C-alpha positions as CSV (number, residue, x, y, z in Angstrom):
1,X,29.3,1.7,12.2
2,X,25.9,0.5,13.5
3,X,25.3,-3.1,14.6
4,X,22.3,-4.7,16.0
5,X,22.1,-8.0,17.9
6,X,18.6,-9.4,17.7
7,X,16.3,-12.4,17.3
8,X,13.3,-12.9,15.1
9,X,10.6,-13.3,17.7
10,X,12.0,-11.2,20.5
11,X,9.5,-8.4,21.2
12,X,12.3,-6.1,22.4
13,X,14.4,-6.7,19.3
14,X,11.3,-6.2,17.1
15,X,10.6,-2.9,18.8
16,X,14.1,-1.6,17.9
17,X,14.0,-2.9,14.4
18,X,10.6,-1.1,14.0
19,X,12.1,2.2,15.3
20,X,15.1,1.9,13.1
21,X,13.0,1.2,10.0
22,X,10.6,4.0,10.8
23,X,13.5,6.4,11.0
24,X,14.9,5.0,7.7
25,X,18.1,3.7,9.4
26,X,19.7,0.5,8.0
27,X,22.3,-1.0,10.4
28,X,25.6,-1.9,8.8
29,X,25.4,-5.4,10.5
30,X,22.6,-7.5,11.8
31,X,23.8,-10.2,14.2
32,X,21.0,-12.9,14.6
33,X,21.1,-14.8,17.9
34,X,18.9,-17.9,18.3
35,X,17.7,-17.2,21.9
36,X,15.7,-20.5,22.0
37,X,19.0,-22.4,21.4
38,X,20.9,-20.4,24.0
39,X,23.1,-18.4,21.7
40,X,22.7,-15.3,23.9
41,X,24.4,-17.1,26.8
42,X,27.9,-17.2,25.2
43,X,30.7,-15.5,27.0
44,X,31.3,-13.3,24.0
45,X,27.8,-11.9,24.0
46,X,27.6,-11.5,27.7
47,X,30.5,-9.1,27.4
48,X,28.1,-7.0,25.3
49,X,25.0,-7.5,27.4
50,X,25.6,-9.1,30.8
51,X,21.8,-9.8,31.1
52,X,22.1,-12.2,28.2
53,X,19.1,-10.7,26.4
54,X,18.5,-9.1,23.0
55,X,18.6,-6.5,21.6
56,X,22.0,-4.7,21.9
57,X,23.0,-1.8,19.7
58,X,26.6,-1.0,18.9
59,X,27.2,2.5,17.5
60,X,30.8,3.4,16.7
61,X,32.0,1.0,19.4
62,X,29.6,2.3,22.0
63,X,27.1,-0.2,23.5
64,X,23.5,0.9,24.0
65,X,21.3,-1.5,25.9
66,X,17.6,-1.8,26.9
67,X,15.2,-1.6,24.0
68,X,13.2,1.5,25.2
69,X,16.5,3.4,25.7
70,X,17.8,2.2,22.3
71,X,14.6,3.5,20.6
72,X,15.0,6.9,22.3
73,X,18.7,6.9,21.3
74,X,17.8,6.1,17.7
75,X,15.2,8.9,17.6
76,X,17.7,11.4,19.0
77,X,20.7,10.5,16.9
78,X,19.3,9.9,13.5
79,X,17.4,12.0,11.1
80,X,14.0,11.0,9.8
81,X,10.5,10.7,11.2
82,X,10.4,12.2,14.7
83,X,9.0,9.5,16.9
84,X,8.5,11.8,20.0
85,X,5.5,14.1,20.0
86,X,6.3,17.8,20.0
87,X,3.5,18.6,22.5
88,X,4.8,18.2,26.1
89,X,1.5,16.6,27.3
90,X,1.5,14.1,24.5
91,X,5.2,13.4,25.1
92,X,4.3,12.6,28.8
93,X,1.6,10.2,27.6
94,X,4.1,8.5,25.4
95,X,6.5,8.1,28.3
96,X,3.7,6.6,30.5
97,X,3.1,3.9,27.8
98,X,6.8,3.1,27.4
99,X,7.3,3.0,31.2
100,X,4.3,0.6,31.5
101,X,5.8,-1.7,28.9
102,X,9.1,-1.9,30.8
103,X,7.6,-2.3,34.2
104,X,4.6,-4.6,33.6
105,X,3.8,-5.6,30.1
106,X,7.2,-7.0,29.1
107,X,7.6,-9.3,32.1
108,X,4.0,-10.4,31.5
109,X,4.7,-11.1,27.8
110,X,7.7,-13.3,28.8
111,X,5.4,-15.4,31.0
112,X,2.6,-15.6,28.5
113,X,4.9,-16.5,25.7
114,X,6.6,-19.3,27.6
115,X,3.5,-20.7,29.0
116,X,1.7,-20.7,25.7
117,X,4.5,-21.6,23.3
118,X,8.2,-21.5,24.2
119,X,8.0,-24.1,26.9
120,X,7.0,-26.6,24.2
121,X,9.9,-25.5,22.0
122,X,12.6,-25.7,24.6
123,X,11.3,-29.0,25.9
124,X,12.3,-30.5,22.6
125,X,15.9,-30.2,23.8
126,X,17.6,-33.2,25.2
127,X,17.2,-33.3,29.0
128,X,20.8,-32.2,29.7
129,X,20.5,-29.3,27.1
130,X,17.2,-28.3,28.6
131,X,18.7,-28.0,32.1
132,X,21.7,-26.1,30.7
133,X,19.3,-23.7,28.9
134,X,17.2,-23.1,32.0
135,X,20.2,-22.7,34.3
136,X,22.0,-20.3,31.9
137,X,19.6,-17.3,32.6
138,X,21.5,-14.8,34.7
139,X,20.2,-14.0,38.2
140,X,19.3,-10.5,36.8
141,X,17.7,-10.9,33.4
142,X,14.1,-10.0,32.3
143,X,13.3,-9.5,35.9
144,X,15.1,-10.3,39.2
145,X,13.0,-13.4,39.5
146,X,13.1,-14.6,35.9
147,X,15.8,-17.3,36.4
148,X,13.5,-19.3,38.6
149,X,10.2,-18.2,37.2
150,X,11.1,-19.4,33.7
151,X,11.9,-22.9,35.1
152,X,8.6,-22.9,37.0
153,X,6.6,-22.0,33.9
154,X,8.4,-24.5,31.6
155,X,7.8,-27.3,34.1
156,X,4.2,-26.5,35.2
157,X,2.7,-24.6,32.3
158,X,-0.7,-23.1,33.1
159,X,-0.5,-24.7,36.5
160,X,2.3,-22.3,37.4
161,X,1.3,-20.1,40.4
162,X,0.1,-16.7,39.3
163,X,0.0,-17.3,35.6
164,X,-3.7,-16.4,35.6
165,X,-2.9,-13.0,37.2
166,X,-0.2,-12.4,34.5
167,X,-2.6,-13.1,31.6
168,X,-5.3,-10.8,33.1
169,X,-2.7,-8.1,33.5
170,X,-1.8,-8.4,29.8
171,X,-5.5,-8.2,28.9
172,X,-6.0,-5.1,31.1
173,X,-3.4,-3.3,29.1
174,X,-5.3,-4.0,25.9
175,X,-8.3,-2.4,27.6
176,X,-6.2,0.6,28.5
177,X,-5.1,0.9,24.9
178,X,-8.7,0.7,23.7
179,X,-9.7,3.5,26.0
180,X,-6.8,5.7,25.0
181,X,-7.5,5.1,21.3
182,X,-11.1,6.1,21.7
183,X,-10.1,9.8,21.5
184,X,-7.1,9.7,19.1
185,X,-5.6,7.8,16.2
186,X,-2.5,6.8,18.0
187,X,-1.6,6.0,21.7
188,X,-0.1,9.3,22.6
189,X,-2.2,11.6,20.4
190,X,-2.7,12.1,16.7
191,X,0.9,11.3,15.6
192,X,2.6,8.0,15.5
193,X,5.2,7.8,18.3
194,X,7.4,5.6,20.4
195,X,4.3,4.7,22.3
196,X,3.0,2.9,19.2
197,X,6.4,1.5,18.4
198,X,6.6,0.1,22.0
199,X,3.2,-1.5,22.2
200,X,3.2,-3.0,18.7
201,X,5.4,-6.1,19.5
202,X,3.1,-7.0,22.4
203,X,-0.1,-7.0,20.3
204,X,1.7,-8.7,17.4
205,X,2.9,-11.4,19.8
206,X,-0.7,-12.2,20.7
207,X,-1.6,-12.1,17.0
208,X,1.1,-14.6,16.1
209,X,-0.1,-16.8,18.9
210,X,-3.5,-16.9,17.3
211,X,-5.0,-14.9,20.2
212,X,-6.5,-12.0,18.4
213,X,-9.8,-13.0,20.0
214,X,-8.7,-10.7,22.8
215,X,-9.6,-7.7,20.7
216,X,-11.5,-8.6,17.5
217,X,-15.2,-9.2,16.9
218,X,-16.1,-5.9,18.7
219,X,-14.4,-6.7,22.0
220,X,-11.8,-3.9,21.7
221,X,-12.7,-2.1,18.4
222,X,-10.2,0.7,18.9
223,X,-7.3,-1.7,19.4
224,X,-8.5,-3.6,16.3
225,X,-8.5,-0.4,14.2
226,X,-5.1,0.7,15.6
227,X,-3.5,-2.7,14.9
228,X,-4.8,-2.7,11.3
229,X,-3.3,0.7,10.8
230,X,0.0,-0.6,12.3
231,X,0.0,-3.6,9.9
232,X,-0.6,-1.3,7.0
233,X,2.7,0.5,7.6
234,X,5.4,-0.5,5.1
235,X,7.8,-1.3,7.9
236,X,5.6,-3.8,9.7
237,X,6.0,-6.9,7.6
238,X,9.7,-6.5,7.1
239,X,10.6,-5.9,10.7
240,X,8.1,-8.2,12.5
241,X,7.1,-11.0,10.2
242,X,10.0,-11.5,7.8
243,X,12.6,-11.8,10.5
244,X,10.7,-14.6,12.3
245,X,11.9,-18.0,11.0
246,X,9.1,-20.0,9.3
247,X,9.4,-22.8,11.8
248,X,9.1,-20.4,14.7
249,X,6.2,-18.6,13.2
250,X,4.5,-22.0,12.8
251,X,5.3,-23.0,16.4
252,X,3.9,-19.7,17.7
253,X,0.6,-20.2,15.9
254,X,0.3,-24.0,16.6
255,X,1.1,-23.9,20.3
256,X,-0.6,-20.5,20.8
257,X,-3.8,-21.9,19.3
258,X,-3.6,-24.9,21.5
259,X,-3.2,-22.6,24.5
260,X,-6.0,-20.2,23.5
261,X,-8.8,-22.1,25.4
262,X,-6.8,-21.7,28.7
263,X,-6.3,-18.0,28.0
264,X,-10.0,-17.5,27.1
265,X,-11.0,-19.1,30.3
266,X,-8.7,-17.0,32.4
267,X,-9.9,-13.7,30.8
268,X,-13.5,-14.7,31.0
269,X,-14.3,-15.2,27.3
270,X,-15.7,-18.7,27.7
């Protein structure tokens, strides 16, 4: 029995859906949690994942957490396309990318997403529900400081201290990707791997926010080529776009487009 707890716009959940689909694995059950309505904070789900985040994978009553770990588990356990390079050097390059995602890019994505879009969504909640939502984040969640940082970003938006540094960090990883892709088709060599699986949700997040100006029009041509190749994979639309509710897709584009001038200014594109 294979069960996945996930959400449509969660970058980590999308990463796991992408890995499963590339392996040709179809879960027996898909449990959708509306994380913008606080469904991840229920006592029942916290018994599965004490951090109250998605995804969580249940395999024959065993719980596997942390999206990078889940992807490696999926690659190890199931037959299908091998998502880990056979060459040790390329494998090490893959691990550097997935490590960077966990340590730096994912926390940055959380901040960028909330400052650009999700703060507007959760602020639609009645005041008491908004406070309940903000206070429900466990002390240890996305990061050890996310409980308070999320409140700060929701309340202050682009005036939140350090948000400019976060966005420039995000942009720097696109530049690193472009450099890596200047010598190979994929991030860890000439074969599609967990490095590409891991980075796709973070580029797609920018795309859904209407912020593809960070790489198109010749700014980062190798990232542009790579993302077009990613979008041409049969699994991309089903695992990234189709799972995101229409209203949320619209909100991401609407609020992201409104926020793009601030992002452009911060990364020096004005």
